[in-house]
C-alpha positions in Angstrom: 135.1 37.4 14.2 136.8 40.4 12.6 133.4 41.3 11.3 132.0 41.2 14.9 134.8 43.5 16.1 134.0 45.9 13.3 130.3 46.0 14.2 131.2 46.4 17.8 133.6 49.2 17.0 130.9 50.9 14.8 128.4 50.6 17.7 130.9 52.1 20.2 131.7 55.0 17.8 128.0 55.7 17.4 127.5 55.6 21.1 130.4 58.1 21.6 129.1 60.3 18.8 125.6 60.2 20.3 127.0 61.1 23.7 129.1 63.9 22.2 125.9 65.2 20.4 123.9 65.0 23.7 126.6 67.0 25.5 126.7 69.6 22.8 122.9 69.9 22.9 122.9 70.2 26.7 125.6 72.9 26.5 123.5 74.7 23.9 120.4 74.4 26.0 122.3 75.7 29.1 123.7 78.6 27.0 120.2 79.4 25.8 118.8 79.2 29.3 121.5 81.5 30.6 120.7 84.0 27.8 117.0 83.9 28.5 117.6 84.2 32.2 119.9 87.2 31.7 117.4 88.9 29.4 114.6 88.3 32.0 116.8 89.8 34.8 117.6 92.8 32.6 113.9 93.3 31.8 112.9 92.9 35.4 115.4 95.6 36.4 114.0 97.9 33.7 110.5 97.3 35.0 111.5 98.0 38.6 113.3 101.2 37.5 110.3 102.3 35.6 107.9 101.5 38.5 110.2 103.4 40.9 110.3 106.4 38.6 106.5 106.3 38.2 106.0 106.0 41.9 108.4 108.9 42.6 106.6 111.1 40.0 103.2 110.2 41.5 104.5 110.9 45.0 105.9 114.3 43.8 102.5 115.2 42.2 100.6 114.1 45.4 103.0 116.2 47.5 102.6 119.2 45.3 98.8 118.9 45.4 98.8 118.5 49.2 101.0 121.5 49.6 98.7 123.6 47.4 95.7 122.4 49.3 97.4 123.2 52.6 98.4 126.7 51.4 94.8 127.4 50.2 93.5 126.1 53.6 96.0 128.4 55.4 94.9 131.4 53.4 91.3 130.6 54.1 91.9 130.2 57.8 93.9 133.5 57.9 91.1 135.3 56.1 88.5 133.8 58.5 90.7 134.8 61.5 91.1 138.3 60.2 87.4 138.7 59.7 86.8 137.3 63.2 89.3 139.8 64.7 87.7 142.7 62.8 84.2 141.8 64.1 85.5 141.4 67.7 87.7 144.5 67.7 85.3 146.9 66.1 85.4 150.4 67.7 82.7 152.9 67.1 83.6 156.4 65.9 83.1 158.1 69.3 85.4 155.7 71.1 88.0 156.0 68.4 88.0 159.8 68.7 88.4 159.6 72.5 91.4 157.2 72.1 93.0 159.5 69.5 92.5 162.6 71.8 93.9 160.7 74.8 97.0 159.6 72.9 97.4 163.1 71.5 97.2 164.6 75.0 99.7 162.1 76.3 102.2 162.7 73.5 101.9 166.5 73.8 102.5 166.4 77.5 98.9 167.3 78.5 98.6 164.1 80.4 99.9 165.8 83.5 96.6 167.8 83.6 94.9 164.6 84.5 96.9 164.7 87.8 96.1 168.2 88.5 99.3 169.7 87.1 99.1 172.2 84.2 101.9 172.3 81.6 
């Protein structure tokens, strides 16, 4: 009977040792899983940061290109408008001379002659 108790004690000790080993392995697996998860989170944050920076740089480039295009279009429209105004407001030489003479008379006080008064 003593021999049976010894065998039983050995079996119980092996079961306890096996349970302890199983707990240790579970703890190691949990630790490894936490480490892997932590690394994955860190890598994901790095990827997000990189993607945001890339998107910001792309947006800045697009904005700069759009501003350049808008500025070029503005200059083109202004040039077109100036050309349009020049063609619409063209004055022949005789009309220009008459305008200059009328302004000169007005400035010099000769405009009163137009109302019958001599200076």
